[in-house]
Wavefront OBJ file of the C-alpha trace (Angstrom):
o trace
v 0.000 0.000 0.000
v 1.459 3.324 -1.087
v 1.675 6.112 1.476
v 0.843 9.232 -0.519
v 2.186 11.562 2.182
v 5.520 9.719 1.996
v 5.691 10.443 -1.742
v 4.921 14.108 -1.065
v 7.666 14.321 1.563
v 10.188 12.801 -0.855
v 9.176 15.320 -3.547
v 9.467 18.246 -1.112
v 12.886 17.196 0.152
v 14.234 16.369 -3.333
v 13.143 19.735 -4.763
v 14.394 21.540 -1.651
v 17.869 20.001 -1.947
v 18.172 21.079 -5.601
v 16.856 24.603 -4.947
v 18.954 25.119 -1.787
v 22.158 24.100 -3.570
v 21.385 26.665 -6.288
v 20.457 29.375 -3.782
v 23.592 28.694 -1.734
v 25.754 29.298 -4.797
v 24.090 32.646 -5.517
v 24.037 33.556 -1.786
v 20.241 33.758 -1.339
v 18.782 32.710 2.064
v 17.534 29.141 2.332
v 14.101 30.255 3.516
v 13.392 31.625 0.031
v 14.404 28.261 -1.422
v 11.651 26.569 0.591
v 9.148 29.148 -0.661
v 10.173 28.425 -4.259
v 9.854 24.679 -3.617
v 6.277 25.214 -2.440
v 5.449 27.414 -5.420
v 6.774 24.831 -7.897
v 5.306 21.737 -6.205
v 2.028 23.311 -5.026
v -1.443 23.380 -6.609
v -0.715 26.659 -8.415
v 2.536 25.257 -9.858
v 3.167 21.740 -11.144
v 0.674 20.181 -8.677
v 3.185 17.564 -7.525
v 1.787 17.480 -3.978
v -1.338 15.401 -3.420
v -1.887 15.603 0.351
v -1.811 19.389 0.821
v -3.708 19.192 4.121
v -1.229 16.671 5.533
v 1.652 18.982 4.639
v -0.160 21.828 6.418
v -0.410 19.683 9.573
v 3.362 19.175 9.440
v 3.659 22.944 8.980
v 1.637 23.530 12.176
v 4.124 21.353 14.051
v 6.846 23.542 12.549
v 5.197 26.635 14.082
v 5.174 24.934 17.490
v 8.871 24.136 17.218
v 9.630 27.676 16.010
v 8.048 29.357 19.038
v 9.453 26.715 21.387
v 13.051 27.236 20.192
v 12.737 31.041 20.219
v 11.658 30.917 23.867
v 14.437 28.398 24.619
v 17.039 30.798 23.227
v 15.625 33.679 25.229
v 17.676 34.315 28.357
v 17.641 37.217 30.787
v 21.427 37.506 30.467
v 21.253 37.817 26.681
v 18.270 40.161 26.913
v 19.996 42.415 29.464
v 22.842 43.057 27.006
v 20.443 44.573 24.442
v 17.436 45.433 26.623
v 17.467 49.102 25.592
v 17.442 48.239 21.889
v 14.728 45.624 22.486
v 12.380 47.536 24.789
v 12.724 51.049 23.361
v 13.758 50.317 19.770
v 11.442 47.313 19.361
v 8.348 48.990 20.806
v 8.890 52.188 18.784
v 9.480 50.277 15.534
v 6.305 48.241 16.088
v 4.288 51.337 17.034
v 5.498 53.525 14.141
v 4.952 50.803 11.526
v 1.530 49.870 12.906
v 0.258 53.471 12.948
v 1.450 54.310 9.406
v 0.175 51.070 7.825
v -3.128 51.300 9.722
v -3.737 54.886 8.506
v -2.878 54.036 4.893
v -5.118 50.930 4.925
v -7.975 52.880 6.491
v -7.640 55.748 3.971
v -7.717 53.197 1.135
v -11.150 52.076 2.297
v -10.443 48.950 4.280
v -12.396 48.457 7.485
v -11.027 49.551 10.843
v -10.597 45.975 12.071
v -8.878 44.868 8.874
v -6.646 47.952 8.913
v -5.612 47.242 12.505
v -4.764 43.662 11.605
v -2.792 44.634 8.477
v -0.897 47.194 10.581
v 0.307 44.400 12.842
v 0.849 42.053 9.887
v 3.371 44.352 8.190
v 5.178 45.317 11.431
v 7.192 42.090 11.819
v 10.571 41.444 10.173
v 12.320 38.163 9.402
v 14.473 36.931 12.288
v 15.600 33.877 10.297
v 16.864 35.837 7.269
v 18.363 38.817 9.109
v 20.313 36.793 11.678
v 21.735 34.449 9.033
v 22.867 37.373 6.853
v 24.387 39.251 9.809
v 26.299 36.119 10.826
v 27.528 35.534 7.261
v 28.755 39.151 7.076
v 30.367 39.032 10.574
v 28.202 41.978 11.661
v 26.217 40.475 14.532
v 28.305 42.345 17.160
v 28.296 45.704 15.367
v 26.055 48.563 16.588
v 23.599 47.998 13.727
v 23.727 44.229 14.273
v 22.948 44.466 17.992
v 20.209 47.049 17.387
v 18.575 44.854 14.730
v 18.814 41.837 17.040
v 17.175 43.746 19.911
v 14.256 44.875 17.745
v 13.790 41.359 16.347
v 13.718 39.834 19.849
v 10.977 42.278 20.836
v 9.001 41.370 17.711
v 9.369 37.637 18.386
v 7.914 38.071 21.868
v 5.205 40.550 20.772
v 3.721 38.172 18.186
v 2.258 35.919 20.925
v -0.078 38.514 22.530
v -1.050 39.811 19.086
v -2.126 36.295 18.043
v -4.170 36.107 21.258
v -5.768 39.498 20.504
v -6.751 38.555 16.938
v -10.245 37.252 17.856
v -10.947 40.528 19.679
v -9.651 42.532 16.682
v -12.039 40.488 14.528
v -14.919 41.743 16.701
v -15.838 38.426 18.241
v -17.986 39.240 21.226
v -17.165 37.557 24.497
v -19.864 37.334 27.171
v -18.982 38.297 30.739
v -19.151 34.723 32.093
v -17.042 33.444 29.186
v -14.528 36.253 29.662
v -14.313 35.479 33.376
v -13.743 31.793 32.663
v -11.088 32.629 30.053
v -9.292 34.944 32.501
v -9.377 32.289 35.218
v -8.033 29.675 32.815
v -5.320 32.080 31.683
v -4.390 32.819 35.297
v -4.274 29.090 35.960
v -1.905 28.568 33.005
v 0.292 31.430 34.266
v 0.463 29.969 37.801
v 1.203 26.537 36.361
v 3.985 28.053 34.220
v 5.601 29.768 37.220
v 5.436 26.624 39.362
v 6.792 24.511 36.492
v 9.634 26.939 35.776
v 10.707 27.193 39.425
v 10.243 23.683 40.737
v 8.640 20.983 38.565
v 10.609 21.127 35.300
v 14.089 21.795 36.808
v 13.594 18.835 39.165
v 12.296 16.605 36.366
v 15.165 17.469 34.004
v 17.696 17.007 36.800
v 16.539 13.450 37.484
v 16.350 12.652 33.765
v 19.832 14.106 33.126
v 21.287 11.978 35.958
v 20.343 8.842 34.024
v 22.646 9.972 31.165
v 20.231 8.672 28.549
v 20.141 10.966 25.508
v 16.929 9.503 24.080
v 15.107 9.907 27.403
v 16.203 13.537 27.714
v 15.031 14.251 24.152
v 11.626 12.641 24.717
v 11.191 14.526 27.995
v 11.944 17.841 26.247
v 9.433 17.138 23.470
v 6.872 15.964 26.046
v 7.145 19.279 27.890
v 6.808 21.201 24.602
v 3.755 19.375 23.251
v 2.217 18.756 26.679
v 2.026 22.438 27.605
v 0.935 23.315 24.048
v -1.917 20.801 24.367
v -2.931 22.206 27.781
v -3.277 25.741 26.380
v -5.482 24.501 23.544
v -7.715 22.707 26.083
v -8.508 26.032 27.770
v -9.138 27.757 24.451
v -5.810 29.573 24.124
v -3.474 29.573 21.139
v -1.083 26.608 20.689
v 1.559 29.224 19.814
v 1.270 30.584 23.350
v 1.670 27.085 24.794
v 4.802 26.370 22.757
v 6.300 29.712 23.782
v 5.544 29.122 27.476
v 7.077 25.623 27.283
v 10.274 27.107 25.894
v 10.363 29.812 28.588
v 9.958 27.201 31.325
v 12.992 25.211 30.128
v 15.043 28.346 29.298
v 15.248 29.175 33.018
v 17.023 25.884 33.762
v 20.661 24.929 33.276
v 19.529 22.311 30.758
v 18.278 24.840 28.202
v 21.297 24.557 25.879
v 21.129 20.759 25.829
v 17.379 20.879 25.166
v 17.878 23.333 22.321
v 20.611 21.191 20.800
v 18.300 18.165 20.899
v 15.287 19.779 19.209
v 16.977 22.101 16.712
v 16.992 19.411 14.020
v 13.240 18.881 14.479
v 12.815 22.648 14.252
v 14.718 22.795 10.951
v 12.817 19.884 9.389
v 9.297 20.955 10.356
v 9.959 24.640 9.639
v 10.896 23.617 6.095
v 7.366 22.179 5.758
v 5.951 25.449 7.064
v 7.811 27.582 4.514
v 6.976 25.115 1.725
v 3.284 25.242 2.715
v 3.367 29.053 2.484
v 4.869 28.838 -1.001
v 2.130 26.391 -2.021
v -0.489 29.055 -1.212
v 0.925 31.600 -3.689
v -1.158 31.872 -6.850
v 1.264 32.470 -9.733
v -1.509 33.612 -12.101
v -2.679 36.192 -9.549
v 0.913 37.363 -9.090
v 1.486 38.119 -12.785
v -1.988 39.547 -13.327
v -1.384 42.110 -10.549
v 2.371 42.568 -10.960
v 2.214 46.389 -11.141
v 0.175 46.693 -7.925
v 2.389 44.134 -6.160
v 5.587 45.988 -7.101
v 4.075 49.298 -5.946
v 3.007 47.793 -2.621
v 6.429 46.155 -2.213
v 8.151 49.506 -2.688
v 5.764 51.100 -0.197
v 6.410 48.417 2.442
v 10.197 48.694 2.004
v 10.097 52.484 2.370
v 7.732 52.481 5.369
v 9.629 49.785 7.264
v 13.020 51.328 6.495
v 11.859 54.715 7.783
v 10.172 53.375 10.935
v 13.092 51.129 11.911
v 15.461 54.031 11.193
v 13.441 56.408 13.368
v 13.387 53.874 16.199
v 17.176 53.624 15.900
v 17.484 57.420 15.999
v 15.499 57.517 19.259
v 18.119 55.158 20.689
v 20.686 57.886 20.027
v 22.484 56.374 17.036
v 23.686 58.503 14.101
v 22.408 58.573 10.526
v 24.674 55.765 9.281
v 23.272 53.263 11.793
v 19.725 54.519 11.138
v 19.993 53.804 7.427
v 21.633 50.394 7.828
v 19.156 49.160 10.473
v 16.252 50.489 8.392
v 17.303 48.523 5.314
v 18.122 45.413 7.363
v 14.594 45.295 8.860
v 12.656 46.403 5.768
v 11.222 42.970 4.894
v 8.084 41.234 6.168
v 8.856 38.319 8.497
v 7.924 34.668 8.937
v 5.754 35.438 11.972
v 3.528 37.516 9.714
v 2.686 34.323 7.809
v 1.580 32.680 11.051
v -0.491 35.763 11.887
v -1.995 35.896 8.384
v -3.356 32.351 8.708
v -5.048 33.356 11.965
v -6.442 36.430 10.198
v -7.981 34.288 7.439
v -9.471 31.997 10.077
v -11.270 34.929 11.752
v -12.244 36.643 8.480
v -10.040 39.709 8.996
v -8.501 39.490 5.519
v -9.915 38.142 2.266
v -8.115 35.648 0.023
v -7.340 38.509 -2.400
v -5.667 40.555 0.357
v -3.851 37.418 1.497
v -2.467 36.828 -2.021
v -1.296 40.455 -2.205
v 0.297 40.147 1.236
v 1.980 36.863 0.323
v 3.397 38.234 -2.940
v 4.684 41.428 -1.313
v 6.194 39.533 1.630
v 8.104 37.105 -0.578
v 9.457 39.948 -2.707
v 10.655 41.924 0.343
v 12.377 38.807 1.699
v 14.017 38.132 -1.679
v 15.379 41.692 -1.818
v 16.802 41.643 1.726
v 20.306 40.292 0.859
v 20.691 42.926 -1.846
v 19.435 45.738 0.401
v 21.886 44.706 3.120
v 24.702 44.634 0.557
v 24.058 48.271 -0.440
v 23.129 49.549 3.044
v 26.603 50.905 3.900
v 26.983 52.571 0.528
v 23.492 54.072 0.798
v 24.321 55.600 4.185
v 27.446 57.198 2.691
v 25.463 58.698 -0.192
v 22.810 60.103 2.152
v 25.522 61.759 4.248
v 26.500 63.810 1.206
v 23.016 65.330 0.835
v 22.628 68.934 2.103
v 21.337 69.321 5.676
v 21.086 65.534 6.106
v 23.776 65.614 8.813
v 21.271 67.453 11.004
v 19.790 64.018 11.723
v 22.997 63.001 13.498
v 23.087 63.459 17.282
v 25.169 66.345 18.543
v 28.771 65.398 19.301
v 29.461 65.245 23.027
v 32.060 67.948 23.722
v 35.351 67.045 25.350
v 36.357 68.372 28.737
v 37.965 71.752 28.159
v 40.929 71.003 30.438
v 41.946 67.951 28.404
v 45.025 68.746 26.322
v 44.720 67.054 22.956
v 48.240 66.798 21.600
v 50.506 63.815 20.926
v 47.606 61.745 22.286
v 46.061 58.325 21.761
v 42.704 57.877 20.004
v 40.703 54.738 20.863
v 37.892 53.771 18.489
v 35.294 51.675 20.335
v 34.765 51.189 24.068
v 34.204 47.451 24.237
v 36.422 45.056 26.188
v 39.539 45.889 24.163
v 38.862 49.616 24.151
v 38.329 49.682 27.916
v 41.544 47.778 28.562
v 43.565 50.130 26.344
v 42.034 53.194 28.029
v 42.812 51.779 31.493
v 46.419 51.186 30.476
v 46.667 54.719 29.074
v 45.136 56.183 32.225
v 47.516 54.283 34.519
v 50.490 55.326 32.387
v 49.415 58.994 32.242
v 49.089 58.835 28.442
v 46.592 61.423 27.135
v 43.783 59.699 25.263
v 40.290 60.131 23.890
v 37.668 57.492 23.101
v 35.331 57.735 20.100
v 32.176 55.669 20.696
v 29.011 55.428 18.597
v 26.848 53.710 21.218
v 25.410 56.307 23.644
v 25.084 53.676 26.386
v 28.857 53.218 26.447
v 29.654 56.906 26.904
v 30.436 57.558 30.585
v 30.521 60.739 32.632
v 33.526 59.748 34.738
v 35.918 62.629 35.293
v 38.951 60.622 34.209
v 37.356 59.392 30.961
v 37.456 61.479 27.782
v 34.836 60.742 25.118
v 33.736 61.924 21.722
v 30.273 60.502 21.038
v 29.888 60.034 17.295
v 30.535 57.984 14.184
v 34.270 57.539 13.608
v 33.706 56.943 9.886
v 32.873 60.661 9.596
v 35.752 63.105 9.155
v 34.294 65.810 11.418
v 34.070 63.323 14.315
v 37.733 62.341 13.963
v 38.701 65.997 13.777
v 36.748 66.677 16.962
v 39.173 64.236 18.601
v 42.060 66.298 17.171
v 43.283 63.463 14.972
v 45.666 65.884 13.231
v 47.695 66.136 16.474
v 47.351 62.507 17.598
v 50.286 60.077 17.703
v 48.463 56.715 17.771
v 44.994 55.463 16.885
v 43.760 52.077 18.143
v 40.735 50.658 16.302
v 38.952 48.109 18.488
v 35.507 47.634 16.908
v 33.825 44.501 15.543
v 32.833 45.978 12.195
v 35.245 44.930 9.394
v 33.870 47.309 6.768
v 33.952 50.398 8.959
v 37.367 49.442 10.344
v 38.648 49.795 6.779
v 36.912 53.153 6.339
v 38.317 54.555 9.583
v 41.821 53.323 8.724
v 41.800 54.959 5.295
v 40.245 58.186 6.593
v 42.591 58.453 9.590
v 45.693 57.999 7.433
v 44.419 60.529 4.909
v 43.887 63.196 7.583
v 47.155 62.497 9.429
v 49.762 60.625 7.406
v 52.061 60.374 10.451
v 49.395 58.657 12.564
v 50.428 55.220 13.855
v 47.409 52.915 13.507
v 46.986 49.684 15.487
v 43.975 47.519 14.663
v 42.360 44.585 16.391
v 40.584 42.404 13.859
v 38.963 38.997 14.084
v 40.375 37.224 11.074
v 43.796 36.812 9.454
v 42.225 37.512 6.049
v 41.784 41.161 7.046
v 45.501 41.813 7.613
v 46.558 42.367 4.011
v 43.643 44.697 3.232
v 44.123 46.797 6.373
v 47.878 47.069 5.825
v 47.259 48.302 2.287
v 44.943 51.008 3.664
v 47.641 52.315 6.013
v 47.478 50.230 9.184
v 50.847 49.926 10.907
v 49.990 46.926 13.074
v 47.115 44.460 12.752
v 46.432 41.988 15.549
v 44.058 39.176 14.505
v 42.059 37.596 17.336
v 41.647 34.373 15.366
v 45.403 33.727 15.272
v 46.315 35.095 18.697
v 43.598 33.006 20.354
v 44.966 29.867 18.748
v 48.482 30.804 19.911
v 47.269 31.262 23.478
v 45.423 27.921 23.415
v 48.285 25.782 22.124
v 50.838 27.554 24.353
v 48.772 26.571 27.395
v 48.436 23.014 26.079
v 52.222 22.744 25.686
v 52.708 24.284 29.125
v 50.457 21.619 30.682
v 52.657 18.969 29.032
v 55.675 20.539 30.758
v 57.277 21.757 27.516
v 60.026 24.289 28.436
v 58.943 27.911 28.075
v 61.849 28.796 25.776
v 60.762 26.055 23.339
v 57.173 27.317 23.426
v 58.309 30.872 22.710
v 60.539 29.717 19.842
v 57.638 27.802 18.326
v 55.317 30.820 18.651
v 57.884 33.109 17.034
v 58.426 30.708 14.141
v 54.666 30.258 13.653
v 54.063 33.997 13.520
v 56.853 34.485 10.999
v 55.542 31.686 8.790
v 51.908 32.837 8.910
v 51.989 36.581 8.567
v 55.130 38.074 10.085
v 53.402 41.354 10.832
v 54.449 41.681 14.436
v 58.077 42.149 13.486
v 58.425 45.908 13.025
v 60.587 46.732 10.047
v 62.328 50.107 10.126
v 63.679 50.933 6.642
v 67.082 52.496 6.046
v 68.227 51.970 9.644
v 70.711 49.438 11.012
v 70.512 48.021 14.484
v 73.713 46.318 15.657
v 73.630 44.197 18.768
v 75.483 41.381 20.393
v 73.565 38.553 22.012
v 76.011 38.749 24.922
v 74.634 42.206 25.728
v 71.312 40.697 26.741
v 70.803 39.534 30.306
v 68.262 36.740 30.942
v 65.602 38.150 33.286
v 62.575 36.461 34.777
v 59.223 37.622 36.091
v 57.844 35.920 39.193
v 55.150 36.535 41.807
v 56.088 36.687 45.510
v 53.646 36.905 48.399
v 54.545 38.744 51.600
v 53.171 36.563 54.372
v 50.554 38.033 56.682
v 52.666 36.637 59.559
v 55.766 38.418 58.250
v 57.717 40.862 60.392
v 58.039 43.291 57.498
v 58.942 46.739 58.875
v 56.182 49.319 58.593
v 56.541 51.897 55.837
v 58.854 49.701 53.782
v 59.019 51.478 50.437
v 59.009 49.836 47.041
v 62.136 51.781 46.072
v 64.061 50.407 49.087
v 63.448 46.786 48.049
v 64.310 47.519 44.409
v 67.557 49.275 45.329
v 68.611 46.644 47.872
v 68.010 43.586 45.682
v 68.426 45.045 42.179
v 64.937 44.073 40.985
v 61.873 45.848 39.546
v 58.406 45.630 41.153
v 55.890 45.771 38.291
v 52.610 45.488 40.195
v 51.089 44.803 43.614
v 47.926 42.807 44.324
v 46.335 43.987 47.570
v 42.863 42.947 48.807
v 41.970 41.653 45.304
v 42.891 45.017 43.744
v 45.795 45.476 41.357
v 48.199 48.410 41.693
v 49.920 48.632 38.309
v 53.254 50.458 37.980
v 53.467 51.482 41.677
v 55.289 54.730 42.445
v 58.692 54.913 44.129
v 57.065 55.893 47.427
v 54.543 53.042 47.385
v 54.448 51.364 50.829
v 54.537 47.554 50.880
v 52.239 45.764 53.320
v 51.808 42.288 54.775
v 49.715 40.052 52.498
v 50.766 41.898 49.307
v 51.461 39.814 46.227
v 54.316 41.335 44.224
v 55.002 40.867 40.519
v 58.798 41.263 40.284
v 61.279 41.132 37.383
v 65.036 40.690 37.587
v 67.945 38.271 37.380
v 67.132 34.769 38.646
v 69.707 34.892 41.466
v 68.491 38.310 42.660
v 64.882 37.190 42.603
v 65.870 34.148 44.638
v 67.582 36.342 47.258
v 64.486 38.567 47.530
v 62.222 35.537 47.835
v 64.384 34.056 50.623
v 64.536 37.398 52.400
v 60.751 37.837 52.462
v 60.173 34.225 53.527
v 62.586 34.548 56.481
v 61.114 37.781 57.827
l 1 2 3 4 5 6 7 8 9 10 11 12 13 14 15 16 17 18 19 20 21 22 23 24 25 26 27 28 29 30 31 32 33 34 35 36 37 38 39 40 41 42 43 44 45 46 47 48 49 50 51 52 53 54 55 56 57 58 59 60 61 62 63 64 65 66 67 68 69 70 71 72 73 74 75 76 77 78 79 80 81 82 83 84 85 86 87 88 89 90 91 92 93 94 95 96 97 98 99 100 101 102 103 104 105 106 107 108 109 110 111 112 113 114 115 116 117 118 119 120 121 122 123 124 125 126 127 128 129 130 131 132 133 134 135 136 137 138 139 140 141 142 143 144 145 146 147 148 149 150 151 152 153 154 155 156 157 158 159 160 161 162 163 164 165 166 167 168 169 170 171 172 173 174 175 176 177 178 179 180 181 182 183 184 185 186 187 188 189 190 191 192 193 194 195 196 197 198 199 200 201 202 203 204 205 206 207 208 209 210 211 212 213 214 215 216 217 218 219 220 221 222 223 224 225 226 227 228 229 230 231 232 233 234 235 236 237 238 239 240 241 242 243 244 245 246 247 248 249 250 251 252 253 254 255 256 257 258 259 260 261 262 263 264 265 266 267 268 269 270 271 272 273 274 275 276 277 278 279 280 281 282 283 284 285 286 287 288 289 290 291 292 293 294 295 296 297 298 299 300 301 302 303 304 305 306 307 308 309 310 311 312 313 314 315 316 317 318 319 320 321 322 323 324 325 326 327 328 329 330 331 332 333 334 335 336 337 338 339 340 341 342 343 344 345 346 347 348 349 350 351 352 353 354 355 356 357 358 359 360 361 362 363 364 365 366 367 368 369 370 371 372 373 374 375 376 377 378 379 380 381 382 383 384 385 386 387 388 389 390 391 392 393 394 395 396 397 398 399 400 401 402 403 404 405 406 407 408 409 410 411 412 413 414 415 416 417 418 419 420 421 422 423 424 425 426 427 428 429 430 431 432 433 434 435 436 437 438 439 440 441 442 443 444 445 446 447 448 449 450 451 452 453 454 455 456 457 458 459 460 461 462 463 464 465 466 467 468 469 470 471 472 473 474 475 476 477 478 479 480 481 482 483 484 485 486 487 488 489 490 491 492 493 494 495 496 497 498 499 500 501 502 503 504 505 506 507 508 509 510 511 512 513 514 515 516 517 518 519 520 521 522 523 524 525 526 527 528 529 530 531 532 533 534 535 536 537 538 539 540 541 542 543 544 545 546 547 548 549 550 551 552 553 554 555 556 557 558 559 560 561 562 563 564 565 566 567 568 569 570 571 572 573 574 575 576 577 578 579 580 581 582 583 584 585 586 587 588 589 590 591 592 593 594 595 596 597 598 599 600 601 602 603 604 605 606 607 608 609 610 611 612 613 614 615 616 617 618 619 620 621 622 623 624 625 626 627 628 629 630 631 632 633 634 635 636 637 638 639 640 641 642 643 644 645 646 647 648 649 650 651 652 653
């Protein structure tokens, strides 16, 4: 007996493999490949699929897995890092888009309820496409990447209450007793969720994990997902809400990452059915018969969503360049809108004609997303050249008037690397200024010196007196803008010494050609640190490790050897004295004389005290008059025999 659904699954997967290989070669997101598979195999294409309803059931399971995995990935720690972008940027983007689309739909003669629904329908962007493209372009940690991610997270969470509100938007009347029962059931689900998240599920997963049975853990995870989804449907709530709550419950446990790893393959498989089922709904004849209207609507959606996302970004305090890039990144209609549209059809909020227009426009906006992202940086540059357009940029934060900007250090970016460089400069009394584009990172500390602005703009660099600067350190995670800043900085000040931290070795050659003096790739230096620690654990002598590191650097890129042309440096190896650096602790039981100065120890033993650790605080480069105390941990450099004498002296006190 032939299983027709099995034949349909084989056809879907076979077509998907062919289309995805083609799309991968031309760098188009896979999600669009699934849409094309549905269009070709569906009833409006070649009619290769017989059991359309069965495929739609598989698609519904895909929606459950989608919301479940999104909630699983949601963590308070991750959210706290971009909470401002999510809460402020996300809510403003959703509000602006909703209001504009609602007004346009209402003016065009659609009913109030339908206009409200279409306003929500167009407001969502594609998390799947945007995140994949940002990852492929290494831009997920850039200001525009983090802002886009924050807005998308807000949208992903907001879709659940909007789905729940759809029956009310449709005008379905709810009697007082029914409303009371629904509220009580909802409160019951909420209480059950809290109890499950705090006690039941963590305890259950703990006992299951102790058995170390992968299959049992997987089945338990899926049971929680579908069990809670089923419970919400029993009380008349959306299965989407149930799947989302199930994910939230597990996300608050330490087993969330394992659970996500177990179900992600199911998510990928069933979501492919969902996207294929959407493609099967597109009527090709309708598309070509209304091509002019569809193109006009597509242009309108792209413009509206670009403007609203850009305005939301501006309210976060970012300059024009970030506004334009974020606007173009989030200009498409997202996959959650397809879920919402099916609910809208179910409650009669949109007709099949409106649905076909929506489907056509959505697929076109998604198809154009990779190309819009590719031109986003160039578009922002062109807009900057328009008259008065720079008025959209936030005002540059003025520097403290007492700060002398001459022969100073400029630090681009105030992330981990930027902070460390600024701390070192501060401790060494090196004058410096930080240029930072993210307003959250700009501090008001007296000792910090900031220019708030976009370092790719010449007037921002000049505000930091780049003409008089000696060194510029670029420590941002944006490869494209790192190149722009390098080229611009060298053009303004040809004597400027530029040091760049980049992620990949591939960037070295390009950055050097643009004028960088030193390029430090994280990818290579991380690998060096890892294998040096491995060799150290195997008791390989330190001199052998250092020789190997030196040889490896020379063979790979040789950029850390500074070459000074037309100058000879003569030296004799006998001139060098082998010094060591060790750490010595002054015992708390020591009879160390009070007011023992650092300079006294250095002079007596012929060593150099580099730092002091006292009460878990580090005193770097202590002054000559620094007093040593019992319990201090000293970092000392010097000849081995002198270090040994100091160590014996402190131990015998």
